[in-house]
C-alpha positions, 0 to 999 in steps of 0.5 A: 843420714843426709847432710843439711847445710844452712846459714844461721845469721850473723853477729855484729862486732861490739868492742869488748862486748858479748852476744848470743846466737840461739842455735836450732835444735831439730837436727844433729850437728857435724860442724858449726862454721864461722867467717869474720869479715872486718873493715879496719883503719890503722894509724901506723906505728913505728914498729910491730905487726899483726898477730897470727891469723889476724883479724881473728883476735876480734873474736876473743871467745867462741863458746857452745853451751848446751841446756844453759849450763854445759859448755861443749866448746870454748876457744878463741878464734885465732887458735881455732883457725890453726887447730882446724889446720892441724885437724884437717891438714889444710889451713881454713880460708883467710884473706888478710894480707894487707894487715901485715906490718904496721903501716897506715890502712884505711877501710881495709877489708879482711876475712878469716874463717874457722869451725867447731867440729863435732865429728872427729876428722878425718872421718868428717861429715862424709864418713859412714860410721860416726862416733861423735856428734852433737845431737841437738834433738831434745835439748832445752837450749843450744847457744853460741856465745861470742865474746868480742875483743878490741881493735888493738888485739889484732896487733902484737905488743910492739905496735904503738899505733891505733886501730879503728874497727869501722865494722865487723861481722861474724857469719855462722852456718852449719853442717848437720845430719838429717834422720840420724839414728836416735842413739847415744853419741860420744861428745867431743869437748874442746877448751882452753884449760889455762894460760901460764906466763913463763916466770923464768927459764926452766921446767914449767909443770902443768896439772891436767884434769884426771876425770876424763878421757883425752883425744889430744892435748895442745900446747901453744906458745906466744911471746909479746903477742906472736906465736913463736918456737923460741919458748920451747926451742929446737936447734943446734944448741937446744932441744927443749923437751915436753913430757906427759906423764902420770906418776912413773908412767910416761906417755910422751917425752920428746923435744918440742921441735920433734913433736912439731915435725911429727905433727907436720907429717901425721896431720899433713899440715902445710906451713908455707909461711912464717908469722913474722916474715912475708918473704917467699920461701924456697919449697925445694929447700924449706918446709916449716913447722907450725909456729908455737903449736905442739899437738899431742894426739892420742886418737890417730885414726878416729878409733876412740879406743886409743884415747888416753883414759885419765879417769883412773889416774891419780894425776896427769902432768905436763913438763915443758922446758921453757926459755924466755925470749921476750918480755911477756912469754906465755904457754897455753894448754888446750884440752880435747876430750871425748865424753863417752855416752853412758852404758846401759848399766850406768844409765840403770844405776 
C-alpha cells in the first residue's frame, strides 16, 4: 500500500459557529491532520493565563461522521493535541509563546496542530501490518464537523480582560493508503464520554459503557480552566488512587501520580514545561508528569488481542479519589474503543 498525502482545504473561524468539510471517499485514511492559525488581540486583565495548548480552545469540537450518522471521532482540539503527545511520544507542533500570561497583545499570530489517527501508534502509516484503518471507499458520506469556541475560551477563569479573534483558520490534510486491500478493518473510535464537576473531596465514581472493547480510557482533570494534578494529588501527604473494576474483578488500582509516571515511560512522553510556569527547568534534576492526564492503556504494543473486552461484563466502573483545589474542579473521561469487523459467521447471521 502506497501512502498518499493531500491538502483538503481550510475552515474560517466563526465564534460559537458550526462548519462542515466534506471529506473525499476514494482512499483509506491513516490520519486526518489539523493546524489552527489564529490572529488574536488581548486587552490585558489583572490576572490569569492562557489555557494549556492555547489557542486550541477556539476549536471546541472536531468530529468525524460516517454515512451521516455514525460518529467515529469526537474531541476538543486541546485534548487531542495532548493525546497525540501521549500516543506518539512527542508533542505536536505549537507556536504560541506570546499567549502566556494576561498582558496586552495586538495581532499576535499563534499556531497549534493535532491529528486524528485511524491507525494505532506506534504502528502508524509506515507499518507493514495494519489492524485499524478508516476505509472510505463505498461510504455514502464522510464529514468533518467543526464546532467553534469563542475568544475567551483560550484564557483561564482568573482572566478578566477581553479577547478579540481578528481571524483564525483551521487547515486540514490527510495521510491515506492507496491500493489498500478490500478487507474488513477494525475501526478506532475516540470520544469524550462525560465531564463531571467534582462536588466535594472523596471518591467520584464513573460508569463506562459495557457494549464495546476498549483500547484505553483517559481521565483529564482541570481546575478553573487549567490542567492540574491537584484534583488527584500525589505527594508526601496524599497518594490519591484511581481504580478500574467490574464487580470484584479489579483491572487497575494505582495512585494517580504513579499512573502518570508509568505513562511517561511507557508512552515516552517528554514534558519540558509546566502549564502555569514559563520558567526553564533543570533537566539534570527535573522531569515532569503530563499535568492533568491519566492514561489507562490496554493495548501496549499494537496487539488488539490485549484489548479490554467489556461486551460480557455486567458493569465497568472507575473510582477516582478527588480533592477540590479550586472553584470549578472537573474530571473528564475519554474513551478509546476498537470496533472489530464482523466475522463471516456474524455477517451470515
